[in-house]
C-alpha positions as CSV (number, residue, x, y, z in Angstrom):
1,X,102.5,39.8,118.3
2,X,105.4,39.4,115.7
3,X,106.0,42.2,113.2
4,X,107.5,42.0,109.9
5,X,108.5,45.2,108.0
6,X,109.0,45.4,104.2
7,X,109.1,47.7,101.4
8,X,112.4,49.5,101.7
9,X,114.8,50.2,99.0
10,X,116.7,52.6,96.9
11,X,114.8,55.6,95.5
12,X,115.8,59.0,94.2
13,X,115.1,62.2,96.1
14,X,111.5,63.2,95.3
15,X,110.3,59.6,94.9
16,X,107.9,57.5,97.0
17,X,108.0,54.2,98.7
18,X,105.4,52.6,100.9
19,X,106.4,50.5,103.8
20,X,104.4,47.6,105.2
21,X,104.3,46.1,108.5
22,X,102.6,42.7,108.8
23,X,101.6,41.3,112.1
24,X,101.0,37.7,113.2
25,X,100.2,36.0,116.4
26,X,97.8,38.5,117.5
27,X,95.1,40.7,115.9
28,X,96.5,44.1,115.0
29,X,93.2,45.9,116.0
30,X,94.3,45.6,119.6
31,X,97.5,47.5,119.2
32,X,98.7,51.1,118.6
33,X,101.2,51.1,115.7
34,X,104.2,53.3,115.0
35,X,107.1,53.7,112.7
36,X,110.5,54.8,113.8
37,X,113.9,55.3,112.0
38,X,117.5,55.2,112.8
39,X,120.2,56.6,110.5
40,X,123.8,55.5,110.6
41,X,125.4,56.9,113.6
42,X,122.3,58.6,114.8
43,X,119.6,58.1,117.6
44,X,116.4,56.5,116.9
45,X,113.7,59.0,115.7
46,X,109.9,59.0,115.8
47,X,108.3,58.9,112.3
48,X,104.5,58.3,112.7
49,X,102.0,56.8,115.0
50,X,98.4,55.6,114.7
51,X,96.1,54.6,117.5
52,X,94.3,51.2,117.6
53,X,91.1,52.8,116.3
54,X,92.9,54.9,113.7
55,X,91.5,58.1,115.2
56,X,94.8,59.4,116.6
57,X,97.6,60.0,114.1
58,X,100.7,61.8,114.9
59,X,103.8,62.9,113.0
60,X,106.9,64.9,113.7
61,X,107.3,68.1,111.8
62,X,110.1,66.6,109.8
63,X,107.9,64.2,107.9
64,X,104.5,66.0,108.3
65,X,102.8,66.6,104.9
66,X,105.1,64.0,103.2
67,X,104.4,60.8,105.1
68,X,101.0,59.1,105.9
69,X,100.6,56.2,108.3
70,X,97.6,54.0,107.9
71,X,96.3,50.5,108.9
72,X,94.2,47.8,107.6
73,X,93.1,45.8,110.5
74,X,91.5,43.2,108.3
75,X,94.8,42.5,106.8
76,X,96.6,42.9,110.1
77,X,98.9,45.3,108.4
78,X,100.1,48.9,108.9
79,X,101.6,51.1,106.3
80,X,103.8,54.0,105.9
81,X,103.4,55.8,102.6
82,X,106.5,58.1,102.0
83,X,106.4,60.8,99.4
84,X,108.8,63.6,98.4
85,X,111.6,61.6,99.9
86,X,114.8,63.5,100.8
87,X,118.3,62.1,101.3
88,X,118.0,62.9,105.1
89,X,115.1,60.2,105.2
90,X,117.7,57.7,104.5
91,X,117.5,55.2,107.5
92,X,116.5,51.8,108.7
93,X,112.8,51.9,109.4
94,X,111.3,50.0,112.2
95,X,107.6,49.4,112.9
96,X,106.5,48.9,116.5
97,X,103.3,48.0,118.4
98,X,102.0,49.0,121.7
99,X,99.0,47.4,123.4
100,X,95.8,49.3,123.0
101,X,95.5,49.6,126.7
102,X,98.7,51.3,127.2
103,X,98.1,54.1,129.5
104,X,99.1,57.6,128.4
105,X,99.9,56.6,124.8
106,X,98.3,59.5,123.3
107,X,100.8,61.6,125.2
108,X,103.8,59.3,124.9
109,X,103.3,57.9,121.4
110,X,106.7,59.3,120.2
111,X,108.8,57.4,122.7
112,X,110.2,54.0,121.7
113,X,109.9,52.8,125.3
114,X,106.2,52.8,125.0
115,X,106.3,49.9,122.4
116,X,106.8,46.4,123.4
117,X,106.9,44.8,120.1
118,X,109.3,45.7,117.2
119,X,109.8,44.4,113.5
120,X,113.3,43.8,112.2
121,X,113.7,47.0,110.2
122,X,113.8,47.7,106.5
123,X,116.4,50.0,105.0
124,X,115.4,53.1,103.0
125,X,118.0,54.8,101.0
126,X,117.4,58.0,99.2
127,X,119.9,59.3,96.6
128,X,120.4,63.0,95.7
């Protein structure tokens, strides 16, 4: 599956953005989806994940209550709605996909190694 992330940009603190991750080559309904981010000079960080069925949704404490991951399998697209953005949210955001049969994904969803497919990244810059 090929992934194309979009929707990044420059926004003021407190603002909102919605990122999209469009899939091609395979139907997205067979994959768990996730978003990660990497700020300049920092390690990659887990942001959100959603199971292939949409029943399992996970966030780290740093974005819980502000970010919402969703998916529209009919459109072969996953989304990340980001509200109440903070300057520390500034990073390149990547979407990733893992096969729906990936064993242990429910426990391991926050580790990038679980995902075999990655989009190219979209830059989000939050100004103070």
